[in-house]
Backbone bond lengths (Angstrom), bond angles and torsions (degrees), N, CA, C in turn:
res aa  C-N    CA-C-N  psi(-1)  N-CA   C-N-CA  omega(-1)  CA-C   N-CA-C  phi
1 M - - - 1.466 - - 1.523 108.90 -
2 P 1.341 117.27 137.87 1.470 120.17 178.21 1.528 111.33 -58.95
3 K 1.313 115.21 157.37 1.459 121.09 179.61 1.528 111.12 -60.55
4 I 1.334 116.08 137.71 1.461 121.91 175.34 1.527 107.70 -117.31
5 S 1.327 115.78 116.73 1.463 120.62 -178.78 1.531 112.54 -107.41
6 F 1.332 116.35 -16.44 1.463 120.99 -177.31 1.519 108.62 -148.39
7 V 1.328 116.74 132.03 1.465 121.09 177.39 1.519 109.28 -120.42
8 Y 1.331 115.85 120.67 1.459 121.75 172.58 1.530 108.97 -94.78
9 F 1.333 116.08 134.20 1.451 121.88 176.76 1.520 110.30 -113.77
10 D 1.324 115.98 138.83 1.454 120.93 165.18 1.531 107.49 -74.56
11 V 1.322 117.17 162.15 1.472 120.66 179.79 1.526 110.77 -98.93
12 G 1.336 117.70 -68.88 1.454 120.72 -177.05 1.521 112.33 -66.42
13 G 1.314 116.31 123.09 1.455 120.22 -178.52 1.511 113.30 87.30
14 V 1.323 117.08 -1.27 1.469 121.96 175.67 1.527 108.53 -130.46
15 L 1.317 118.00 -78.36 1.467 119.97 -179.39 1.521 112.23 -71.09
16 V 1.320 115.82 -27.08 1.469 121.40 -178.97 1.520 108.89 -126.73
17 R 1.309 115.28 136.97 1.470 120.35 175.13 1.528 107.62 -80.33
18 D 1.312 115.30 91.61 1.464 119.37 -176.90 1.528 110.15 -90.65
19 F 1.328 118.16 -137.71 1.465 120.98 -178.57 1.526 111.89 -93.71
20 S 1.329 117.28 0.67 1.458 121.20 -177.50 1.524 111.86 -60.94
21 D 1.324 115.72 132.99 1.461 122.11 172.97 1.529 112.49 50.72
22 S 1.330 116.08 42.71 1.462 121.02 -179.70 1.525 109.11 -143.07
23 D 1.317 116.16 178.73 1.466 120.79 177.88 1.530 111.63 -95.55
24 K 1.337 117.38 9.87 1.465 120.38 -175.60 1.535 112.39 -64.95
25 W 1.324 116.97 -35.49 1.461 120.27 179.38 1.529 109.98 -63.84
26 S 1.321 116.33 -48.30 1.464 120.44 179.49 1.516 111.11 -60.62
27 K 1.323 116.39 -38.99 1.461 120.30 179.49 1.530 110.40 -65.24
28 M 1.338 117.31 -40.94 1.456 119.81 178.82 1.522 111.07 -61.51
29 L 1.332 117.28 -44.98 1.454 120.31 -179.90 1.531 110.98 -63.15
30 H 1.318 116.26 -37.00 1.467 120.27 175.95 1.523 110.05 -63.64
31 D 1.335 115.66 -44.62 1.466 120.19 179.98 1.534 111.48 -63.88
32 M 1.326 116.46 -30.70 1.459 120.67 179.36 1.525 112.29 -79.36
33 G 1.319 116.02 -13.27 1.463 119.67 177.16 1.509 115.33 94.89
34 F 1.326 117.84 16.67 1.460 119.86 178.36 1.530 111.25 -67.52
35 K 1.308 115.70 140.55 1.460 121.12 170.44 1.527 107.94 -79.59
36 D 1.314 116.77 145.21 1.462 120.69 -178.75 1.531 111.38 -54.03
37 A 1.315 116.52 -38.13 1.471 120.48 -177.03 1.529 112.38 -67.45
38 D 1.335 116.62 -21.37 1.469 120.72 -177.62 1.528 113.58 -91.15
39 V 1.313 116.72 -12.39 1.464 120.27 -174.82 1.526 112.96 -60.02
40 P 1.348 120.42 -46.69 1.474 118.89 179.86 1.528 113.05 -57.92
41 A 1.327 116.88 -40.54 1.469 119.98 179.90 1.521 110.71 -66.76
42 F 1.327 116.83 -40.96 1.468 119.61 177.97 1.524 111.22 -64.37
43 D 1.327 117.01 -41.84 1.473 120.43 -178.91 1.524 111.12 -58.74
44 I 1.329 116.89 -38.75 1.463 120.65 178.25 1.531 110.28 -64.60
45 I 1.331 116.27 -45.80 1.465 120.83 178.71 1.525 110.53 -61.01
46 Y 1.326 115.81 -44.67 1.468 119.77 -176.42 1.524 111.14 -66.73
47 D 1.318 117.34 -42.71 1.466 120.03 -178.67 1.523 111.26 -59.88
48 E 1.333 117.25 -40.70 1.459 120.75 179.19 1.524 111.27 -69.73
49 F 1.323 116.36 -41.70 1.458 120.60 -179.47 1.523 111.17 -68.15
50 E 1.323 116.31 -38.61 1.468 120.85 -176.90 1.522 111.82 -61.39
51 K 1.329 117.11 -34.41 1.464 119.59 178.67 1.524 110.55 -56.80
52 Q 1.318 116.17 -41.21 1.460 120.82 -179.56 1.525 111.69 -76.69
53 V 1.326 116.57 -31.69 1.470 120.85 175.43 1.521 109.66 -62.67
54 C 1.324 116.60 -44.12 1.465 120.78 -179.18 1.528 112.46 -69.78
55 E 1.315 116.89 -13.65 1.465 121.16 174.23 1.524 111.06 -95.89
56 G 1.341 115.69 4.84 1.457 119.83 176.70 1.514 115.03 79.02
57 K 1.321 118.21 12.12 1.461 121.21 -176.38 1.528 112.14 -81.13
58 Y 1.319 116.82 -27.55 1.451 121.72 -179.65 1.522 109.56 -141.65
59 H 1.337 116.14 158.19 1.466 121.32 167.11 1.518 106.59 -89.17
60 V 1.313 117.07 142.80 1.461 120.17 -176.27 1.526 112.13 -57.49
61 D 1.327 117.20 -31.73 1.461 119.62 -177.52 1.526 113.32 -71.68
62 E 1.347 116.71 -10.99 1.458 118.91 174.76 1.527 111.55 -68.10
63 L 1.324 116.46 -15.70 1.466 120.35 178.20 1.528 111.91 -79.67
64 V 1.320 117.37 -22.76 1.464 120.93 -171.78 1.527 113.32 -58.43
65 P 1.335 121.03 -51.16 1.472 119.23 -179.68 1.523 113.13 -57.81
66 R 1.315 116.19 -35.31 1.469 119.80 -179.97 1.523 111.28 -65.11
67 I 1.328 116.40 -48.00 1.467 117.96 -176.53 1.527 112.04 -73.54
68 V 1.326 116.73 -28.19 1.470 119.48 174.81 1.526 109.24 -59.87
69 K 1.338 115.16 -43.85 1.464 120.49 -179.48 1.523 111.77 -71.24
70 E 1.348 116.87 -47.76 1.461 120.49 -174.11 1.524 112.61 -68.31
71 F 1.344 116.37 -33.45 1.462 119.22 -175.59 1.534 112.69 -112.02
72 N 1.326 115.57 10.24 1.465 121.28 175.31 1.536 111.34 52.43
73 L 1.322 115.32 53.52 1.463 120.76 -177.95 1.523 110.21 -88.71
74 S 1.307 115.51 141.74 1.471 121.08 177.24 1.522 109.01 -106.63
75 I 1.329 115.29 76.10 1.462 119.85 179.20 1.519 108.90 -119.36
76 S 1.316 115.65 159.86 1.453 121.48 -177.61 1.526 110.91 -58.74
77 P 1.320 118.34 141.38 1.473 121.16 179.12 1.526 113.09 -59.47
78 D 1.321 116.86 -24.71 1.464 119.40 -179.48 1.530 112.22 -98.91
79 F 1.338 117.62 15.81 1.471 120.36 177.98 1.525 109.87 -63.07
80 S 1.327 116.34 134.12 1.461 122.81 179.27 1.518 109.84 -122.42
81 M 1.316 116.44 120.03 1.466 119.85 175.92 1.524 109.92 -64.61
82 Q 1.335 116.23 -39.80 1.464 118.94 -178.63 1.528 110.85 -63.13
83 K 1.323 116.74 -42.31 1.462 119.97 177.18 1.518 110.78 -63.95
84 Y 1.325 116.66 -39.37 1.467 120.45 177.71 1.528 110.23 -61.00
85 F 1.330 116.08 -44.77 1.464 119.51 178.35 1.528 110.56 -54.90
86 I 1.323 115.57 -54.03 1.463 120.52 -176.86 1.529 111.21 -57.59
87 E 1.314 116.58 -42.08 1.471 120.64 -178.26 1.517 112.35 -67.38
88 H 1.331 116.95 -17.62 1.466 120.05 -178.69 1.527 113.11 -115.40
89 F 1.336 117.23 5.58 1.460 120.88 169.05 1.529 108.54 -79.62
90 D 1.325 115.97 153.95 1.464 121.23 177.66 1.525 109.54 -129.74
91 K 1.309 115.31 151.38 1.465 120.89 177.22 1.526 109.67 -70.65
92 N 1.313 116.39 136.15 1.463 121.08 175.24 1.524 107.76 -87.97
93 V 1.317 115.70 80.38 1.463 121.07 -168.69 1.526 113.16 -61.48
94 E 1.327 116.94 -30.29 1.467 119.30 -176.51 1.526 112.87 -68.58
95 L 1.323 117.31 -24.49 1.465 119.75 -171.27 1.522 113.96 -88.09
96 W 1.332 118.01 -26.03 1.464 119.28 -170.30 1.523 113.75 -68.65
97 A 1.319 117.76 -34.63 1.467 119.41 177.27 1.528 110.02 -62.99
98 L 1.331 115.85 -38.53 1.469 120.67 177.97 1.532 110.35 -63.14
99 I 1.331 117.18 -44.42 1.462 120.63 -178.38 1.524 111.21 -63.84
100 K 1.314 116.58 -43.15 1.466 120.06 179.60 1.530 110.75 -62.25
101 K 1.322 116.75 -39.27 1.469 120.60 178.49 1.520 110.30 -68.93
102 L 1.328 116.50 -43.69 1.461 121.42 -179.87 1.521 111.08 -61.49
103 A 1.341 116.88 -40.79 1.469 121.97 -175.18 1.524 113.09 -65.62
104 K 1.315 117.21 -14.77 1.466 120.05 177.95 1.528 111.88 -71.20
105 T 1.340 116.37 -23.97 1.467 119.99 -176.16 1.526 113.74 -125.44
106 T 1.325 117.17 -13.80 1.461 121.42 -171.64 1.524 109.93 -137.04
107 K 1.317 117.29 140.14 1.458 119.96 175.90 1.526 109.82 -70.05
108 V 1.337 116.24 141.24 1.461 121.04 -179.70 1.523 109.57 -129.79
109 G 1.325 115.59 148.89 1.454 120.47 -179.03 1.513 111.39 -150.52
110 L 1.324 115.37 177.06 1.455 122.68 177.85 1.516 109.78 -113.28
111 L 1.308 116.35 133.20 1.465 123.64 170.13 1.519 105.32 -129.30
112 T 1.325 115.93 97.19 1.450 119.33 -163.32 1.525 113.54 -137.74
113 G 1.316 115.36 134.72 1.447 121.45 172.04 1.515 108.79 -77.67
114 Q 1.342 116.34 114.10 1.467 120.47 -172.79 1.513 112.25 -128.53
115 Y 1.332 114.99 157.32 1.452 122.39 169.49 1.539 107.29 -91.45
116 P 1.326 118.10 153.85 1.470 119.10 178.51 1.529 112.28 -54.77
117 G 1.335 115.05 124.81 1.456 121.13 177.77 1.511 115.50 80.71
118 L 1.319 118.12 -8.47 1.468 119.85 -174.62 1.520 112.55 -68.18
119 L 1.331 116.94 -38.38 1.459 119.13 -178.96 1.527 111.03 -63.01
120 N 1.315 117.10 -41.15 1.465 120.35 176.37 1.525 111.23 -65.29
121 D 1.326 116.83 -36.56 1.464 120.38 177.26 1.523 111.03 -65.64
122 I 1.324 116.34 -37.75 1.459 120.91 178.04 1.527 110.32 -63.57
123 R 1.317 115.59 -43.45 1.469 119.59 177.32 1.525 110.40 -62.06
124 A 1.320 116.41 -46.97 1.468 121.28 -176.84 1.524 111.73 -63.20
125 A 1.322 116.43 -27.72 1.464 121.19 -179.95 1.533 112.37 -80.06
126 G 1.341 116.88 -2.06 1.455 120.26 178.44 1.514 114.37 76.65
127 L 1.337 116.91 25.35 1.463 120.33 -177.14 1.529 112.78 -87.85
128 F 1.335 117.34 -5.94 1.461 122.58 174.73 1.527 109.23 -105.76
129 D 1.327 116.05 142.54 1.472 121.53 172.04 1.520 111.02 -111.92
130 F 1.341 116.40 7.23 1.470 123.18 -177.98 1.510 105.86 -159.24
131 D 1.344 117.39 140.33 1.462 118.67 179.74 1.518 112.29 -148.25
132 N 1.331 116.62 24.30 1.454 121.24 -178.22 1.536 109.92 -96.02
133 W 1.333 115.02 63.41 1.460 120.28 -174.52 1.527 111.59 -81.99
134 S 1.325 115.58 142.86 1.466 120.41 176.67 1.521 111.77 -77.08
135 A 1.321 117.11 -23.29 1.471 122.11 176.26 1.516 108.50 -156.36
136 V 1.328 116.07 142.77 1.462 121.80 176.23 1.526 108.06 -127.56
137 I 1.320 116.09 114.21 1.453 122.68 178.70 1.524 107.12 -109.54
138 D 1.321 115.78 102.95 1.463 124.09 -177.47 1.530 107.07 -106.79
139 T 1.325 117.17 117.73 1.466 119.90 -174.22 1.521 112.42 -60.09
140 S 1.330 117.74 -32.84 1.461 120.07 -178.27 1.526 112.09 -69.92
141 I 1.320 116.35 -21.68 1.467 121.25 176.13 1.530 110.81 -88.80
142 E 1.317 116.26 -40.90 1.468 120.54 -179.43 1.528 111.84 -74.17
143 G 1.349 116.89 -21.94 1.459 120.74 -178.73 1.510 113.93 77.34
144 I 1.333 116.69 15.96 1.468 122.48 -179.70 1.524 107.56 -135.62
145 N 1.315 116.67 130.43 1.462 120.48 -176.56 1.527 111.48 -101.66
146 K 1.312 116.62 151.33 1.458 120.44 168.85 1.527 108.13 -65.93
147 P 1.317 119.86 145.79 1.465 127.74 5.28 1.529 114.59 -98.27
148 D 1.313 118.25 34.21 1.461 121.27 176.53 1.534 108.66 -61.02
149 P 1.329 118.30 123.58 1.467 120.81 -177.29 1.525 114.35 -55.77
150 R 1.318 117.51 -24.03 1.466 120.06 -177.44 1.527 112.26 -64.30
151 I 1.318 117.62 -33.31 1.466 119.84 -178.45 1.525 110.63 -69.57
152 Y 1.332 116.12 -30.40 1.464 120.64 178.46 1.530 110.51 -74.12
153 R 1.312 116.26 -35.67 1.466 118.90 177.34 1.529 110.68 -66.94
154 I 1.332 116.40 -37.36 1.465 119.85 174.95 1.514 110.14 -62.59
155 A 1.329 115.89 -46.14 1.464 121.05 -179.03 1.529 111.12 -62.31
156 E 1.322 116.28 -41.09 1.466 120.13 179.90 1.525 110.49 -63.97
157 A 1.318 116.82 -43.00 1.462 120.57 -179.48 1.528 111.24 -62.12
158 R 1.321 117.18 -34.87 1.469 120.72 -178.79 1.528 111.93 -68.01
159 T 1.324 117.51 -24.05 1.467 119.55 -179.41 1.520 112.19 -78.95
160 E 1.344 116.84 -27.45 1.466 122.63 -174.33 1.526 110.67 56.89
161 L 1.333 115.51 37.34 1.461 121.91 -179.24 1.527 109.85 -131.10
162 P 1.325 117.88 159.95 1.468 120.29 175.02 1.524 110.72 -63.02
163 A 1.321 116.79 145.69 1.462 121.73 -178.32 1.528 112.25 -55.02
164 K 1.325 116.62 -38.63 1.460 120.43 -175.20 1.523 113.28 -67.30
165 E 1.343 117.10 -13.62 1.465 120.05 179.80 1.530 112.74 -97.75
166 I 1.344 116.49 6.33 1.462 121.24 -179.67 1.525 109.70 -103.36
167 L 1.321 116.63 133.88 1.460 122.77 174.44 1.521 108.64 -114.40
168 F 1.324 116.86 136.15 1.465 121.42 176.61 1.520 109.03 -118.17
169 V 1.336 115.45 128.71 1.466 122.34 179.59 1.520 108.47 -111.82
170 D 1.329 116.78 116.76 1.462 121.95 -177.82 1.527 108.00 -144.48
171 N 1.332 115.87 156.51 1.464 119.45 -178.29 1.523 113.31 -97.59
172 R 1.320 117.37 8.59 1.460 121.20 178.08 1.523 110.16 -129.10
173 E 1.316 116.20 124.22 1.460 121.68 -177.53 1.526 111.49 -59.11
174 K 1.328 117.63 -37.46 1.462 120.20 -177.96 1.527 111.84 -60.78
175 N 1.333 116.77 -26.76 1.467 120.36 179.33 1.522 112.63 -83.98
176 L 1.318 116.62 -15.02 1.464 120.75 179.69 1.528 112.18 -88.66
177 I 1.327 116.50 -26.23 1.466 120.58 -175.52 1.527 112.38 -57.92
178 P 1.346 120.52 -49.95 1.473 119.23 179.97 1.526 112.68 -62.79
179 A 1.337 116.70 -32.24 1.469 119.85 178.17 1.518 110.53 -64.21
180 R 1.328 116.29 -45.01 1.471 119.94 178.94 1.519 110.92 -64.27
181 E 1.328 116.35 -36.29 1.469 119.37 -179.56 1.525 111.64 -66.00
182 L 1.343 116.86 -24.16 1.464 120.99 175.63 1.527 112.28 -85.05
183 G 1.325 116.09 -7.95 1.459 119.67 179.69 1.511 113.92 101.39
184 W 1.330 117.27 6.11 1.462 120.60 177.40 1.525 110.35 -73.49
185 Q 1.317 115.06 160.89 1.448 121.53 166.90 1.534 107.65 -88.68
186 T 1.332 117.20 153.03 1.463 119.86 -177.59 1.523 111.02 -138.26
187 F 1.327 114.41 156.64 1.467 121.51 174.93 1.517 107.96 -140.06
188 L 1.335 116.48 122.58 1.463 121.63 177.91 1.525 108.75 -85.94
189 Y 1.328 115.65 111.18 1.460 122.96 -178.08 1.527 108.32 -89.73
190 D 1.315 116.76 119.42 1.461 122.24 -173.53 1.529 110.57 -83.93
191 S 1.344 116.45 101.65 1.464 120.35 -177.30 1.526 113.04 -79.06
192 R 1.319 116.99 6.86 1.464 119.31 171.07 1.519 111.15 -81.31
193 D 1.357 115.50 -19.75 1.468 120.61 -178.77 1.532 107.73 -148.81
194 Y 1.332 116.36 87.79 1.461 121.68 -173.75 1.532 112.22 -63.06
195 R 1.298 116.78 -40.20 1.465 119.84 -178.42 1.530 110.78 -62.02
196 R 1.330 115.90 -48.62 1.462 119.25 -179.29 1.521 110.78 -67.35
197 A 1.338 117.36 -38.95 1.462 120.38 -179.78 1.523 111.50 -62.58
198 S 1.326 116.62 -39.80 1.468 120.14 178.46 1.518 110.71 -66.32
199 S 1.332 116.23 -39.58 1.464 120.41 177.36 1.524 110.51 -63.91
200 D 1.331 116.68 -42.46 1.464 120.33 179.24 1.521 111.45 -64.87
201 L 1.322 117.12 -38.60 1.458 120.75 178.71 1.536 110.58 -67.05
202 S 1.309 116.88 -40.39 1.457 120.45 177.12 1.527 111.33 -59.08
203 K 1.308 116.25 -43.05 1.465 120.80 178.18 1.529 110.95 -66.28
204 F 1.323 115.68 -40.46 1.462 120.66 179.39 1.523 111.15 -60.36
205 L 1.345 115.51 -38.76 1.468 120.66 -178.71 1.533 112.47 -85.87
206 G 1.310 116.49 -7.35 1.455 120.08 -178.74 1.509 113.53 70.52
207 L 1.343 116.22 34.26 1.475 120.68 -178.53 1.548 110.71 -100.72
């Protein structure tokens, strides 16, 4: 395997057990009072809005008044989707020991699609067991979302290393494609089975 001098990790679906490949999204919509028939329409609205949230243009909670009106939801005026997310995220306990071991010999960083303030909320919730990153690329701060190739070029420049020595770990193939096109190494982390994915990554890194 080629030399790896820097490893970028995604957060949601990798470092944190978020809503990826789970029933947590459906449960949230149920808790919010959505009718089953309205879910497809809401998903379309959310997907479009989220793109701009991940570019830092809006806070996710700015969507709440709109959907309350459009879907006639009876939720508390102070309901926060971001707070709900944090309360239903879980620590990916299997991965942190690997990261701490890796960081002893290799630089590590974050390349993550984030909502404004969400990364700090994740830290405050105690979902990280390590935070000594050599670089943090947060899409909501950079104003560019994955898989836009520009965010990868920014991330590469921050490492000050050759592209071939960078590894990117993400749970979505679409986010790995631009990295490979730049010459990075990639690892698809399977968020359907965090324990097995962490074991596979450990073997891949020879740890």
